[in-house]
N, C-alpha and C positions, 0 to 999 in steps of 0.2 A: 504493500500500500504506500510505501515511502513515508508514512507517518500519519498522525492524527492532528487535526487543528487543536491548538492548546492555548487559545486566548484565555479560556477558563480551564485551568488545569484539572479541576474536579470533573469537568465535563469530558475531557480527554480520557481520564481514568474510567469513567462510566462507559465511554466508547470502547475501551479495551475489554471491559467486562462483557459487553454485548457480543464480543467476537472471540470469547475464550470460555474455558470451563474451569471453575474452581479457584481462579486467581483472586487474590484479595488486594484491596487498596494499599495495604501496608507493603505488599510485595513490590508494587509499582513505585511507591515512595523510596523503598530501599534500592531498587534498580536505578532510579534517577539520582538519588542523593549520595548513596554510598558506593554501589557497584559501578556506576557511571556507564552502564551498558545501554542506556537510553539517554538522550540529551534534548533539551528544549532550546529552540532558537527560531529566528525569523527565516522562513523559507518560502514554500509555495504561496503564491499570491502576495508575497511580502508580509505574511502574517505568522504568528507564533505557531510552531508545530513541535510535537515530540517525535523524534526519529531514532532509529538505531544508531548508536555512536559511530559504527563503521561506515554509515552512509552520510554523516554530516558534512564531511569535508568535500566530497565530490558534488554534493547538492549545493553547497555554498559556492564552490567554484563556478558552477553552472548558473545558478539563480541569482547570486549576489549582485553581479554587474547589471543584471536586468532591472532589479529594483532600486539599486543606487541611482541609475539613470532616471527611472520612473519617479523617484522621490524628489528630484531636483526642484521642480516647481513649488511643491509644498514646503520644502526647506527654505526657499527664498521668501515665501510668505511668512514664515516663522522667524525670519531674520538670521537664518543659518546660511550665510554666504560662504563661498568656497574657502576663504582664508580661515574663517572661524571653524569650519568643519575640519579642516586639516589640522589646526592646532588642537582642537577638541579631541579628535580621535587619537592623536599622538599622546595627549595628556592622559587619556583613559588607559592607553597601553602602559604608560609609566606607572600610573597609580595602581592598577591591578597587578602589575608585576611585583610590587612591593607589599601590597596590602591584602591580597587574597580576596575571598568572597566579601562583597559590599552590597548593601541595599542601594536603591536609587538615591535616597536622601543622603546616605554616607558618601556615595560617589559624587553627588552634586556639591557637597561641602568641600570635598577635596579638589574638585574642579575650580571652585571659587578661589581656593587658596593658590591656584596657579593662574589666576586672572582669566578664567573662562567663565564668564557671567551668562547664565541662562535663566530666563524668567520661569520660576517653578509653577506659575499659574497657567502657563501655556503648555503646548505639546512639544516645545522645542527640546526639553531634556530627553524625553523618551525617543524622539526622532534621532537625536545625536547618538544615543545608546544603540538604537536599532541600526543606524548606519555603521557603527563600529562592529556590530554583529555580522552584518552583510559583508563587511570587508574582511571577515575572518579574525577579528581581534578578540572578541569575547563571545560568550554564550551564557545562558542562565545557569546558575550553580545551585547549591543546596538551599532549600527553603529554611528560613528562620522559624522559630517557635511562633505559632499563629499563622503560618503560611506565607509570610512576606518573602518575596523573591529576592535573590541575590544575583550578582554578576561576577563571573570569574574570567580569567584569561583563558582563551580557547586552548592555547598550547599547554596550559597546566592541567586541563580537564580532559582533553581528547587526544589520544595518541596520534602521531603523524601518520599520513597515508600517502601512497604514490599519487601524483597528479594524473588525471585522465585528460585526453584530448577532448575538446568541446564536442566533436562528432560522436565520440564514444559515450560521453555523458548523456548527450541528447538521446542516443539510441537506447541506453539503459533506462532513462526516464520513461520513454515510450513503452518499453517492454514491461516495466513495473506497472505503469498505469493501466495498460490493457489487460494485464494479468489480474489486476484487482477490480477494474471497473468495466471491462468489456462485457458484451458488445458496446462500443461507444464510437464516437466520431473524432476526427482531427480537431474539430471545433471544441469538443468536450475536453480533450487533452490541453488545449490552449487555455480554456477557462479554468480548469482545475489547477494548472501549474502557474499561470500568469505569464508564460512566455509568449512572444509575438507569434502570429500565425505562420510567418515564414519559417521560424525555428521549429514550430510544431510539425510542419510538413517535413522539414529536414529530419526531425526525430523519427517520424514514421518511416521515412525512406531508410534510415539507418537500422531500424528494427524490422524491416519488411519481411525478412526471411522467416521470422518467427510468428508472423501475423497472417491471418486469413481474412478475406473480405466477406462481409455478411450484409444483409439488408435489415434496417431498423425502421419499421413503419414506412417502407418504401424509399428510404434514403440509404446511401452507402455508408457502411460502418466497418469496424475492425474488431477482431477478437484474437486472443492468443491461440495459436494452432494446437499446442499440446496442453490441454486442460486436464487437471486431475479428474478421475472418475467421480461423478456425482450421483448419489442414489436419491430417489424421490422420498421425502420424509413421509412417514405414515400419518402424521398429524400436522396441523398448520404450524408454520414457522412464525413465531411471534417474537419481536424484539422491542424493548423500550430503549430507543436511542436518545442520547442527550442533546442539549442545545448545540447548534453549530456542528452537527455530526457530519463527517466526511461523506457519508452515503448520499446526503442531499447536496453537498457542496462539490461533488465530484463531476458534475455535468453542467453544460451551458444552460440547459433547460431541465426541469424536473417533471415533465409531463408523464414519463413512464412510471414514476414512483408516486406522484401526487396529482390528483385531479385538479384542474384549473381553479374551480371554486374554493378548494381547500388550501391552495397555495397562499391565498391572501390571508387565511387564518393562521398559517404557520409563520409567515413572514409579515409581521405587523408594523414594519417601519424600522429604519436605522440599520438595515442589513442583518437584523438579528433573527435567527431561526429557532423556533421553539422546539423543545423536546417532542419527539413523535413516537407514536405506537405504529409499528410496521407489521403487517400481516401478509405473509407470502410476498414480501417486497413492496407492498402498496401501503401508503399511509392510511390509517384507519382512525386516528385520534391523537390527542396530545396528552401530556402528563406533566406534572410539576412536583418537585420535592422541596418541602420547606422544613428547615431545622427548627425544632422546638426543644431547647435545652439539649439533652443527650438523646433525644428521639428525633425521628423525622416523620412528616406526614405527607403521604403521596396522594395526589389528586389526579383523577383521570377524566378527560372529556372525550366522549365518543363522537366521531363524525358520522358513523353509520351504525346500524344494528349489528351487534356482534353475536355470533352463535355461542351456544353454551360451551363448546369445545374451545373456542378462542378465548372466552372469558376465563376459563380454567388456565389457559396458557398465560394470559396476562397476570393472573394471580401468582403463577409460578415465577414470572419475572419479578414481581414485587418481592417475593420471598428471597430471590437471588440477590436483588439490590440490597436488601437488609443484611444478608450474609456478607456481601462484598464490602459494605460500609462498616460492618461490625457494630451496628446500632439497631435497636428496634425501629421498624418503619411501619407506621399505622396507615391503613387505607383511608382515604377521604372521599368526598363526593363533590361533584360539580355539575350543575345543570341536571340532566336526566341520568347522568352516569352514577352508578353505585357499585361497590364491590364488597365482597364478603371480607370479614376480618382475616388477617394473615394467619394461615395455619401454623400452629405451634408457637405463636407469639404469647408471651406471658403478659402482654399489655393489652390483650383484646378487650 
């Protein structure tokens, strides 16, 4: 998949849960903060993602220049002119070389001490930090108590790796994309990754030997030639996917997964995608989880009538979310939607 969008880290973790069996949130925290087998940084579409550590460097070499160029106009609007960006990124490298993991506020304090003044009330600080990440200077490090992010020197956190040619990296990106998201189109690849269409076409050409042509609703598309065998499930496949889940961000359009009337309910402004209940690949409702002390309350809104078998599978997902988070999660209600208490919960 090349990674999961991780603007909201807890949502990325819930995205891993939906694609795995038995894993716990504490396992993912350990992999990110201690084992460093996964890393969080700015990548596809210029947004934060969690990726395998061995993939970070070639993805940065490929995508970093794209989004450095794309961000130039916004940087100018924020007062980040070229000279300031150059001095700021160099200062960030020096600071992190000597100081180790720092929060955003700690990093800004040290930048001020080196005469790099950034208005903390604007987005200029995070854009400068993101620029340093896209240039391969830093990545996100271990979270502090309470979940506050820190930043570390990339070379201190991720082992070095051989550089790839741009052609090789583009081909690998296409192969990974169509393995995870196919059948899909070249336009989908461009939308998911954020690379220009010309480079998306080049990526497909580079990966062509491993791809086959298919038709998607009368339009030409691509899929991986050698797919693992898939057995049809005996019962409905139900997943509770988190906000900003890559399943809905992986395509230029979401028509195959979400009906047009329901798309407006999932994306209610600001580019924010609500958590979604997916039944056999199609959106069937939304859900939300609200923390109440040491418990959570999960609320479900149905878009359509769900069969008894599907409602049972939704309840199984609720139980698994509670297991994953390690806290009791109580079912809630919304609109006409209602669910039975979680089986086995001492808080029923």
